[in-house]
NUROVEX-332726 format. One record per residue: residue number from 1; residue in three letters; chain; x, z, y of N, C-alpha, C in turn. Coordinates in Angstrom, 1 decimal. Layout:
REM NUROVEX-332726
  pos  code  unit    n_xx    n_zz    n_yy   ca_xx   ca_zz   ca_yy    c_xx    c_zz    c_yy
  NUM   Ala     A       X       Z       Y       X       Z       Y       X       Z       Y
...
REM end
This chain:
REM NUROVEX-332726
  pos  code  unit    n_xx    n_zz    n_yy   ca_xx   ca_zz   ca_yy    c_xx    c_zz    c_yy
    1   Met     A   -47.6    47.9   -70.0   -47.9    49.2   -69.5   -46.6    49.8   -68.9
    2   Ile     A   -46.7    50.3   -67.7   -45.5    51.0   -67.2   -45.7    52.5   -67.4
    3   Ser     A   -44.5    53.2   -67.6   -44.6    54.6   -67.7   -44.1    55.3   -66.4
    4   Val     A   -44.8    56.3   -66.0   -44.5    56.9   -64.7   -44.4    58.4   -64.9
    5   Leu     A   -43.4    59.1   -64.4   -43.3    60.5   -64.5   -43.4    61.0   -63.0
    6   Thr     A   -44.2    62.0   -62.8   -44.3    62.7   -61.6   -43.7    64.1   -61.8
    7   Val     A   -42.7    64.4   -60.9   -41.9    65.6   -61.1   -41.9    66.6   -60.0
    8   Cys     A   -42.1    67.9   -60.3   -42.0    68.9   -59.2   -41.3    70.1   -59.9
    9   Gly     A   -41.1    71.2   -59.2   -40.4    72.3   -59.7   -41.0    72.9   -60.9
   10   Asn     A   -42.4    73.0   -61.0   -43.0    73.7   -62.1   -43.9    72.7   -62.9
   11   Gly     A   -44.1    71.5   -62.5   -44.9    70.5   -63.2   -46.4    70.7   -63.2
   12   Ile     A   -46.9    71.6   -62.3   -48.3    71.8   -62.3   -48.9    71.6   -60.9
   13   Gly     A   -48.2    71.7   -59.8   -48.7    71.6   -58.5   -48.6    70.2   -57.9
   14   Ser     A   -47.5    70.0   -57.2   -47.3    68.7   -56.5   -47.3    67.6   -57.5
   15   Ser     A   -46.7    67.8   -58.6   -46.6    66.6   -59.6   -48.0    66.2   -60.1
   16   Leu     A   -48.9    67.2   -60.2   -50.2    66.9   -60.7   -51.0    66.1   -59.6
   17   Met     A   -50.8    66.5   -58.4   -51.4    65.7   -57.3   -50.9    64.3   -57.2
   18   Leu     A   -49.5    64.2   -57.3   -48.9    62.9   -57.4   -49.5    62.0   -58.5
   19   Lys     A   -49.6    62.6   -59.7   -50.1    62.0   -60.9   -51.5    61.4   -60.6
   20   Met     A   -52.4    62.2   -60.0   -53.8    61.8   -59.8   -53.8    60.7   -58.7
   21   Lys     A   -53.0    60.7   -57.7   -52.9    59.7   -56.7   -52.4    58.4   -57.3
   22   Ile     A   -51.3    58.5   -58.1   -50.8    57.3   -58.7   -51.8    56.6   -59.7
   23   Glu     A   -52.5    57.4   -60.4   -53.5    56.9   -61.3   -54.6    56.2   -60.5
   24   Glu     A   -55.0    56.8   -59.4   -56.0    56.2   -58.5   -55.5    54.8   -58.0
   25   Ile     A   -54.3    54.8   -57.5   -53.7    53.5   -57.0   -53.6    52.5   -58.1
   26   Cys     A   -53.2    52.9   -59.2   -53.1    51.9   -60.4   -54.4    51.4   -60.8
   27   Ala     A   -55.4    52.2   -60.8   -56.8    51.8   -61.2   -57.3    50.8   -60.2
   28   Glu     A   -57.1    51.1   -58.9   -57.6    50.2   -57.8   -57.0    48.9   -57.9
   29   Asn     A   -55.7    48.8   -58.4   -55.0    47.5   -58.4   -54.8    46.9   -59.7
   30   Gly     A   -55.5    47.4   -60.7   -55.5    46.8   -62.1   -54.2    47.0   -62.8
   31   Ile     A   -53.4    48.0   -62.5   -52.1    48.3   -63.1   -52.3    49.2   -64.3
   32   Asp     A   -51.8    48.8   -65.4   -51.9    49.6   -66.6   -50.7    50.5   -66.6
   33   Ala     A   -50.9    51.8   -66.4   -49.8    52.8   -66.3   -50.2    54.1   -67.1
   34   Gln     A   -49.1    54.6   -67.7   -49.2    55.9   -68.3   -48.5    56.9   -67.4
   35   Val     A   -49.2    57.8   -66.8   -48.7    58.7   -65.8   -48.7    60.1   -66.4
   36   Glu     A   -47.5    60.8   -66.3   -47.4    62.2   -66.8   -46.7    63.1   -65.8
   37   Ser     A   -47.3    64.2   -65.5   -46.7    65.2   -64.6   -45.9    66.2   -65.4
   38   Ile     A   -44.7    66.5   -65.0   -43.8    67.4   -65.7   -42.9    68.1   -64.7
   39   Asp     A   -42.3    69.2   -65.1   -41.3    69.9   -64.3   -39.9    69.3   -64.3
   40   Phe     A   -39.1    69.7   -63.4   -37.8    69.1   -63.3   -37.0    69.2   -64.5
   41   Asn     A   -36.9    70.4   -65.2   -36.1    70.5   -66.4   -36.6    69.6   -67.5
   42   Ala     A   -37.9    69.5   -67.7   -38.5    68.6   -68.7   -38.2    67.1   -68.4
   43   Ala     A   -38.0    66.8   -67.2   -37.7    65.4   -66.8   -36.4    64.9   -67.2
   44   Gln     A   -35.4    65.8   -67.4   -34.1    65.5   -67.7   -34.0    64.8   -69.1
   45   Gly     A   -33.5    63.7   -69.2   -33.4    63.0   -70.4   -34.6    62.1   -70.8
   46   Arg     A   -35.6    62.2   -70.0   -36.9    61.4   -70.3   -36.7    60.0   -69.7
   47   Lys     A   -37.2    59.1   -70.4   -37.2    57.7   -70.0   -38.5    57.3   -69.4
   48   Ala     A   -38.5    56.6   -68.2   -39.7    56.1   -67.6   -39.3    54.9   -66.7
   49   Asp     A   -40.3    54.1   -66.4   -40.1    53.0   -65.6   -40.0    53.4   -64.1
   50   Leu     A   -40.7    54.5   -63.8   -40.7    55.0   -62.4   -40.8    56.5   -62.4
   51   Ile     A   -40.0    57.2   -61.6   -40.0    58.6   -61.4   -40.4    58.9   -60.0
   52   Val     A   -41.4    59.7   -59.8   -41.9    60.0   -58.4   -41.8    61.5   -58.3
   53   Thr     A   -41.2    62.0   -57.2   -41.0    63.4   -57.0   -41.3    63.8   -55.5
   54   Val     A   -41.2    65.1   -55.3   -41.4    65.6   -53.9   -40.0    65.7   -53.3
   55   Lys     A   -40.0    65.7   -51.9   -38.7    65.6   -51.2   -37.8    66.8   -51.5
   56   Glu     A   -38.4    68.0   -51.9   -37.6    69.1   -52.2   -36.7    68.9   -53.4
   57   Leu     A   -37.1    68.0   -54.3   -36.3    67.7   -55.5   -35.4    66.5   -55.3
   58   Lys     A   -35.4    65.9   -54.1   -34.7    64.6   -53.9   -33.2    64.8   -54.2
   59   Ile     A   -32.6    65.8   -53.7   -31.1    66.0   -54.0   -30.9    66.3   -55.5
   60   Lys     A   -31.7    67.1   -56.1   -31.5    67.4   -57.5   -31.6    66.1   -58.4
   61   Met     A   -32.6    65.3   -58.1   -32.8    64.1   -58.8   -31.7    63.1   -58.6
   62   Leu     A   -31.2    63.0   -57.3   -30.1    62.1   -57.0   -28.8    62.6   -57.8
   63   Leu     A   -28.6    63.9   -57.8   -27.4    64.4   -58.5   -27.5    64.1   -60.0
   64   Leu     A   -28.7    64.3   -60.5   -28.9    64.0   -62.0   -28.7    62.6   -62.3
   65   Phe     A   -29.2    61.7   -61.4   -29.0    60.2   -61.6   -27.5    59.9   -61.6
   66   Val     A   -26.8    60.4   -60.6   -25.3    60.2   -60.5   -24.6    60.7   -61.7
   67   Ala     A   -25.0    61.8   -62.2   -24.3    62.4   -63.4   -24.6    61.5   -64.6
   68   Ile     A   -25.8    61.0   -64.7   -26.1    60.0   -65.8   -25.3    58.8   -65.7
   69   Leu     A   -25.1    58.2   -64.5   -24.3    57.0   -64.3   -22.9    57.3   -64.7
   70   Ile     A   -22.3    58.4   -64.3   -20.9    58.7   -64.6   -20.8    58.9   -66.1
   71   Lys     A   -21.7    59.6   -66.7   -21.6    59.7   -68.2   -21.6    58.4   -68.9
   72   Arg     A   -22.5    57.5   -68.5   -22.6    56.2   -69.1   -21.3    55.4   -68.9
   73   Arg     A   -20.7    55.5   -67.7   -19.5    54.8   -67.4   -18.3    55.3   -68.2
   74   Leu     A   -18.2    56.6   -68.4   -17.2    57.2   -69.2   -17.3    56.8   -70.6
   75   Gln     A   -18.6    56.8   -71.1   -18.8    56.4   -72.5   -18.3    55.0   -72.7
   76   Lys     A   -18.6    54.1   -71.8   -18.2    52.7   -71.9   -16.7    52.6   -71.9
   77   Met     A   -16.1    53.4   -71.0   -14.6    53.3   -70.9   -13.9    53.7   -72.2
   78   Phe     A   -14.4    54.8   -72.8   -13.8    55.3   -74.0   -14.2    54.5   -75.3
   79   Leu     A   -15.3    53.9   -75.3   -15.7    53.0   -76.4   -14.9    51.7   -76.4
   80   Lys     A   -14.4    51.3   -75.3   -13.6    50.1   -75.2   -12.2    50.3   -75.9
   81   His     A   -11.7    51.5   -75.9   -10.3    51.7   -76.4   -10.3    52.1   -77.8
REM end
């Protein structure tokens, strides 16, 4: 089973529509998926196989992703010493 998060600003509008469409596509193609719609703040720190969002959050999600990568890199650097 794959886990999918659909994310929008409030977690009830666009993300809910995305969730329903993804569930429909998965059902049509025999894909076992757990899909959850949430808001941007709730998405931070959540683990998922796939995160789907609206274009208005594209930059926020990209910045969050970069911040996570930098944090992991710094942790690895400091753990080595």
